[in-house]
C-alpha positions in Angstrom: -121.2 39.5 -68.3 -121.7 43.3 -68.7 -125.2 44.0 -67.5 -125.3 47.4 -69.3 -125.6 45.6 -72.7 -126.6 42.1 -71.4 -123.3 40.6 -72.6 -124.0 41.6 -76.3 -121.3 44.3 -76.5 -123.7 46.5 -78.3 -126.7 48.7 -77.3 -129.6 50.0 -79.3 -129.9 53.8 -79.7 -133.6 53.3 -80.0 -135.9 54.6 -82.7 -136.4 58.3 -83.6 -139.9 59.8 -83.3 -140.0 60.2 -87.1 -139.2 56.5 -87.7 -141.8 55.4 -85.1 -144.5 57.5 -86.6 -143.7 56.3 -90.1 -144.0 52.7 -89.0 -147.2 53.3 -87.1 -148.8 55.0 -90.2 -147.8 52.0 -92.4 -149.1 49.5 -89.8 -152.4 51.4 -89.5 -152.7 51.4 -93.3 -152.1 47.7 -93.4 -154.8 47.1 -90.8 -157.3 49.2 -92.8 -156.6 47.0 -95.8 -157.6 44.1 -93.5 -154.3 42.3 -93.9 -154.0 42.5 -97.6 -150.5 43.0 -99.0 -147.3 42.8 -97.0 -147.2 43.7 -93.3 -144.6 46.4 -92.5 -141.5 45.2 -90.7 -141.0 46.8 -87.3 -137.7 48.8 -87.6 -134.8 48.2 -85.3 -132.7 50.9 -83.6 -129.1 51.4 -84.7 -126.6 49.6 -82.5 -123.5 51.2 -81.0 -120.6 49.7 -79.0 -121.3 49.5 -75.3 -119.0 52.0 -73.5 -119.0 50.2 -70.2 -117.4 47.0 -71.6 -115.8 48.6 -74.7 -117.9 46.3 -77.0 -116.7 43.0 -75.6 -119.9 42.2 -73.5 -117.6 41.4 -70.5 -116.3 43.3 -67.5 -113.4 42.2 -65.2 -114.3 40.2 -62.1 -112.3 39.3 -59.1 -113.8 35.8 -59.0 -115.4 33.5 -61.5 -119.1 33.9 -62.1 -121.4 31.5 -60.2 -123.5 29.3 -62.4 -127.2 30.2 -62.1 -128.7 26.6 -62.1 -132.1 27.8 -61.1 -132.8 30.0 -64.1 -130.6 28.7 -66.9 -130.6 25.3 -68.7 -127.7 23.0 -68.0 -125.7 22.6 -71.2 -123.8 19.4 -72.2 -121.1 20.4 -74.7 -119.9 17.4 -76.7 -116.4 18.1 -78.0 -113.4 19.9 -76.5 -112.0 21.5 -79.7 -112.0 25.2 -80.4 -115.8 25.5 -80.7 -116.7 23.4 -77.7 -114.2 25.1 -75.4 -115.3 28.6 -76.7 -118.9 27.8 -75.9 -117.9 26.6 -72.4 -116.1 29.9 -71.8 -119.0 32.0 -73.1 -121.3 30.1 -70.8 -119.0 30.5 -67.8 -119.0 34.3 -68.2 -122.8 34.4 -68.3 -123.4 32.1 -65.4 -124.9 29.4 -67.6 -124.2 25.9 -66.1 -122.4 23.5 -68.4 -120.4 20.3 -68.6 -117.7 19.9 -71.3 -117.1 16.4 -72.6 -114.2 15.3 -74.8 -113.5 11.8 -76.1 -109.7 12.3 -75.9 -108.0 11.3 -72.7 -106.0 14.5 -72.4 -105.1 17.8 -74.2 -102.2 16.3 -76.2 -103.9 13.0 -77.1 -104.0 13.7 -80.8 -103.2 16.4 -83.3 -105.7 19.3 -83.2 -104.7 20.7 -86.6 -102.0 23.2 -87.4 -102.3 27.0 -87.6 -105.5 29.0 -88.1 -106.2 32.6 -89.2 -108.5 34.7 -87.1 -110.4 37.0 -89.4 -113.9 38.1 -88.2 -113.2 36.2 -85.0 -110.1 38.4 -84.2 -112.6 40.9 -82.7 -115.0 38.2 -81.4 -112.5 36.6 -79.1 -112.7 39.7 -76.9 -116.2 38.5 -76.2 -114.6 35.3 -74.9 -112.4 37.2 -72.5 -109.2 37.1 -74.5 -107.9 40.6 -75.1 -104.4 39.6 -76.1 -103.0 36.5 -77.8 -99.4 36.1 -76.7 -98.8 33.5 -79.4 -100.6 35.3 -82.1 -98.6 36.6 -85.1 -100.0 39.4 -87.3 -99.5 39.4 -91.0 -99.4 42.6 -93.0 -98.4 41.4 -96.4 -99.8 38.7 -98.8 -98.1 37.7 -102.1 -99.0 35.3 -104.9 -96.2 33.8 -107.1 -95.8 31.7 -110.2 -93.6 28.7 -109.6 -90.6 30.7 -111.0 -91.1 33.3 -108.3 -92.7 36.0 -110.3 -95.1 38.1 -108.2 -98.6 38.2 -109.7 -100.5 39.6 -106.8 -99.7 41.6 -103.6 -102.0 43.1 -101.0 -102.0 44.0 -97.3 -101.3 46.9 -95.0 -97.6 47.2 -96.1 -98.6 47.2 -99.7 -101.0 50.1 -99.3 -99.2 52.3 -96.9 -95.7 51.4 -98.1 -94.4 50.9 -94.5 -92.8 48.1 -92.6 -94.4 49.1 -89.4 -96.6 46.4 -87.9 -100.1 47.6 -87.2 -102.8 46.5 -84.7 -104.6 43.2 -85.0 -107.9 45.1 -85.6 -106.8 45.9 -89.1 -105.0 42.6 -90.0 -105.3 38.8 -89.8 -104.0 37.1 -86.7 -102.3 33.7 -87.2 -102.0 31.3 -84.3 -101.5 27.6 -83.6 -104.8 25.9 -83.0 -103.5 24.4 -79.8 -102.3 27.8 -78.5 -105.8 29.3 -79.0 -107.4 26.2 -77.5 -105.1 26.5 -74.4 -105.9 30.2 -74.1 -109.6 29.4 -74.0 -109.0 26.5 -71.5 -107.2 29.0 -69.2 -110.4 31.0 -69.1 -112.1 27.9 -67.7 -109.4 27.5 -65.0 -107.3 24.8 -66.8 -107.6 21.3 -68.1 -109.6 20.0 -65.1 -112.7 21.9 -66.5 -113.0 19.1 -69.2 -114.5 15.7 -68.7 -111.7 13.8 -70.6 -112.1 10.3 -72.0 -115.9 10.6 -72.5 -117.0 9.0 -75.8 -120.6 9.7 -76.5 -122.6 6.5 -77.2 -126.2 7.7 -77.3 -128.7 10.2 -75.9 -132.5 10.4 -75.7 -135.1 12.9 -74.5 -136.3 12.2 -71.0 -140.0 11.4 -70.3 -140.4 14.5 -68.1 -137.8 17.0 -69.4 -134.1 17.2 -70.4 -131.9 14.8 -72.2 -130.2 11.5 -70.9 -126.7 10.9 -72.2 -124.6 7.8 -72.3 -120.8 7.9 -72.5 -118.2 5.2 -72.7 -115.5 5.9 -70.1 -112.7 3.5 -69.4 -114.7 0.6 -71.0 -117.8 1.3 -68.9 -121.0 3.1 -69.6 -121.5 6.4 -67.6 -124.8 8.3 -67.7 -125.5 12.0 -67.4 -128.3 14.4 -67.9 -128.7 17.9 -69.4 -131.3 20.4 -70.5 -129.6 21.2 -73.8 -127.0 19.2 -75.8 -124.6 20.9 -78.2 -122.6 18.9 -80.7 -119.2 20.6 -81.2 -117.5 17.4 -82.2 -116.2 18.1 -85.6 -116.9 17.0 -89.2 -117.5 13.4 -88.2 -119.8 14.4 -85.3 -121.3 11.7 -83.2 -124.1 14.0 -82.2 -125.0 14.7 -85.8 -124.8 11.0 -86.7 -127.2 10.1 -83.9 -129.7 12.7 -85.1 -129.4 12.8 -88.8 -128.7 9.7 -91.0 -125.4 9.8 -92.8 -127.3 9.1 -96.0 -129.1 12.4 -95.7 -126.0 14.7 -95.6 -123.0 12.5 -96.4 -119.4 13.7 -96.5 -118.8 15.3 -99.9 -115.3 14.9 -101.4 -114.0 18.2 -102.8 -111.6 16.6 -105.3 -108.3 17.4 -103.6 -105.8 16.4 -100.9 -104.0 18.7 -98.4 -100.6 18.1 -97.0 -99.6 20.2 -94.0 -96.2 20.8 -92.3 -94.5 23.1 -89.8 -90.9 24.2 -90.1 -88.9 26.1 -87.6 -87.0 29.0 -89.1 -83.7 28.0 -87.4 -83.8 24.8 -89.5 -83.2 26.9 -92.6 -79.5 27.5 -92.4 -78.2 29.8 -95.2 -81.7 30.7 -96.4 -82.2 34.4 -96.5 -85.6 35.5 -97.8 -87.9 38.5 -97.1 -90.8 36.0 -97.3 -89.7 34.6 -93.9 -90.1 37.8 -91.9 -92.9 36.4 -89.7 -95.3 39.0 -91.1 -95.8 37.8 -94.7 -98.2 35.2 -96.1 -97.4 33.9 -99.5 -98.8 31.3 -102.0 -97.4 29.8 -105.1 -99.3 27.9 -107.8 -99.2 26.5 -111.3 -102.9 25.9 -112.0 -102.8 22.4 -110.5 -100.6 22.3 -107.3 -100.8 25.2 -104.9 -98.8 25.9 -101.7 -99.7 28.4 -99.0 -97.3 29.5 -96.3 -98.1 31.6 -93.3 -96.4 32.5 -90.0 -97.2 29.7 -87.4 -95.3 31.3 -84.5 -92.8 34.1 -84.4 -90.0 31.6 -85.2 -91.7 29.0 -87.5 -93.9 28.8 -90.6 -96.7 26.5 -91.6 -97.2 25.3 -95.1 -100.2 23.8 -96.8 -99.8 22.1 -100.2 -103.0 21.0 -102.0 -103.7 19.4 -105.4 -106.4 17.5 -107.2 -106.4 13.7 -106.7 -109.1 11.0 -107.0 -110.6 10.2 -103.6 -109.3 6.6 -103.2 -105.8 7.7 -104.1 -106.0 10.6 -101.6 -107.1 8.2 -98.9 -104.3 5.8 -99.8 -101.6 8.5 -99.8 -102.8 9.8 -96.4 -102.8 6.3 -94.9 -99.1 5.8 -96.0 -98.1 8.3 -93.3 -95.7 11.3 -93.0 -92.7 10.0 -95.0 -94.8 9.3 -98.1 -96.6 12.6 -97.8 -93.3 14.5 -97.5 -91.8 12.7 -100.5 -94.9 13.5 -102.6 -94.9 17.2 -101.5 -91.2 17.6 -102.2 -91.5 15.9 -105.6 -94.3 18.3 -106.6 -92.8 21.6 -105.4 -89.3 22.0 -106.9 -90.2 25.7 -107.3 -88.7 29.1 -106.4 -86.8 29.6 -103.1 -87.4 29.1 -100.2 -90.1 26.5 -100.9 -87.9 23.4 -101.6 -85.7 24.3 -98.6 -88.7 24.7 -96.2 -90.2 21.3 -97.2 -86.9 19.5 -97.1 -86.2 20.9 -93.6 -89.7 19.9 -92.2 -89.5 16.9 -89.9 -91.7 13.9 -90.6 -93.3 14.3 -87.1 -94.6 17.7 -88.2 -96.3 16.5 -91.4 -99.8 15.2 -92.0 -102.3 15.0 -94.9 -105.9 14.3 -95.6 -108.5 14.3 -98.3 -110.7 17.4 -98.2 -114.4 17.1 -97.4 -117.4 19.2 -96.6 -121.2 18.4 -96.4 -124.3 19.8 -98.0 -125.8 22.7 -96.1 -128.1 21.7 -93.3 -131.8 22.7 -93.8 -133.5 24.4 -90.9 -136.2 21.8 -91.0 -133.7 19.0 -90.1 -132.5 21.0 -87.1 -136.1 21.8 -85.9 -136.6 18.0 -85.4 -133.7 17.9 -83.0 -135.6 19.1 -79.9 -133.2 20.0 -77.2 -130.1 19.4 -79.3 -128.1 21.6 -81.7 -124.8 21.7 -83.5 -122.0 24.2 -83.9 -118.8 24.5 -85.9 -117.8 21.7 -88.2 -120.5 19.5 -86.8 -123.0 21.9 -88.3 -121.3 23.4 -91.3 -118.0 21.7 -92.2 -116.0 23.5 -95.0 -112.7 23.2 -96.9 -109.7 24.9 -95.3 -109.0 27.2 -98.3 -110.8 30.3 -97.0 -109.6 29.8 -93.4 -113.2 30.1 -92.0 -113.7 26.9 -90.0 -112.4 28.1 -86.6 -113.8 31.7 -87.2 -117.3 30.4 -87.7 -117.0 28.0 -84.7 -116.0 30.8 -82.4 -118.9 33.0 -83.7 -121.3 30.1 -83.3 -120.2 29.6 -79.7 -120.6 33.3 -78.8 -123.9 33.7 -80.5 -125.4 30.6 -78.9 -124.3 31.6 -75.4 -125.7 35.1 -75.9 -128.9 33.5 -77.1 -129.2 31.3 -74.0 -128.6 34.3 -71.8 -131.2 36.3 -73.5 -133.8 33.6 -74.1 -133.6 31.9 -70.7 -133.8 34.9 -68.4 -135.6 34.4 -65.1 -139.0 35.7 -66.5 -138.8 33.9 -69.8 -140.6 30.7 -68.8 -138.3 28.8 -71.1 -138.9 25.5 -69.4 -142.6 25.8 -70.4 -142.0 26.9 -73.9 -139.0 24.7 -74.4 -135.3 25.6 -75.1 -135.8 25.1 -78.9 -138.5 27.8 -79.1 -136.8 30.0 -76.6 -133.3 29.8 -78.1 -132.4 27.3 -80.7 -134.7 28.2 -83.6 -133.4 31.8 -83.7 -129.8 30.8 -83.1 -129.8 28.1 -85.9 -131.4 30.5 -88.4 -128.7 33.1 -87.8 -125.9 30.5 -87.8 -127.0 28.8 -91.1 -127.4 32.2 -92.9 -124.0 33.4 -91.7 -122.1 30.2 -92.5 -123.8 29.3 -95.8 -121.7 31.7 -97.9 -118.5 30.6 -96.1 -119.2 26.9 -96.9 -120.0 27.8 -100.6 -117.0 30.0 -101.0 -114.7 27.4 -99.4 -116.0 24.7 -101.7 -115.5 27.0 -104.7 -111.9 27.8 -103.5 -111.1 24.1 -103.6 -111.8 24.3 -107.3 -110.4 27.7 -108.5 -107.2 27.5 -106.4 -106.2 24.5 -108.5 -107.1 26.0 -111.8 -105.8 28.7 -114.2 -107.8 31.4 -112.3 -105.2 31.3 -109.5 -102.6 32.7 -112.0 -104.6 35.8 -112.8 -102.5 38.9 -112.2 -104.0 41.3 -109.7 -103.4 42.7 -106.3 -106.3 41.0 -104.6 -107.3 37.6 -103.2 -107.9 35.0 -105.9 -111.6 34.6 -105.1 -112.2 38.2 -106.1 -110.6 37.5 -109.4 -113.1 34.7 -110.0 -116.1 37.0 -109.1 -114.9 39.6 -111.5 -114.5 37.0 -114.2 -118.0 35.7 -113.6 -119.4 39.3 -113.7 
């Protein structure tokens, strides 16, 4: 952690004399009025990027940081997906002791999703010690087509500067396989041994003195552990969330559509020559009901995502039939312009999956306040549809924000053990997290509707969501 900026990546310039005097005058006036009216808000200094760490909050070290068990709380992270591993990495850099638990028996035990797009988080991952993504692919062009292949929208760097030159990731979206990013994060921890694999959370309870007792099922036996802070990073069907909040209070909410996903290597497309397959173009095609989205997965493969409205029970049944049925349904619905039919036909069954799309109602801060020394991040806290590509981005931001909050709120002189980790860290963290993610959840749910409606066919060189906002205005 960079001590110059305390790992935040930014430093305050402080307040000018003029601003300080103006605030003092307003505060004096408020006191003269004996508290009537609204109290003036103390101004904050403008932030600027820390020069010592170039805004990452981290500096290079010859050896891993040593955990400061005396001053910091021991964090139990439940879930070894993107959010959980990111939180572990952020804790490692700051000397915060942690244990990372994952129910799977190993890294490859089950599918961890397909590709993801780093938007806001493409800069935030520097705060996790990742300054270059070897497997990342940068897109510089985005197209929207009708099913006949007519372009009805185009945007991106190549559209605006009329150049085929690839630009830096700071100005573009970075596409990467979820497992590749997860592996890059695990490498920050020193490899797979940093995870307690095969640990299924069964229960937890606050200790009589302090901390939290946890129970895991491991190889058919119950194993106990203890922590000062428990973080649920275990996805949309979070065990931590279920143990804290009744499923009846915030149940899964079906968003009315199903998603079918596939990955196709470019070398499987013999005789197909298309500028859409240049590993730097994202395109989507729609008809007002079905919609397919294609993006670079790696430098030599593409990922496709087909979605369409379907009653929930039918969506569950189709998903349960497996890859062959999903592929047949996808091919049947997308006899559209090239190279879509060829890509779907060339995709192997083993690279196809599908699921009904769900989210949950936004959490209220009051529900979280009752959790004591437990909190949630990522999909466990704010699951959302995949249509805005925000799930992984928000999980990464949650992880970094929480670790920075622990570092700041549990300093040696903070007396956090006396005040409690909720008052010292969690209340402020959850407030920021819920405010930041709320619009993403809402926009993602709206996208599940408008991407399968006539709005998606609006002609305009901009994302379809902006078309909807203009229409509403």
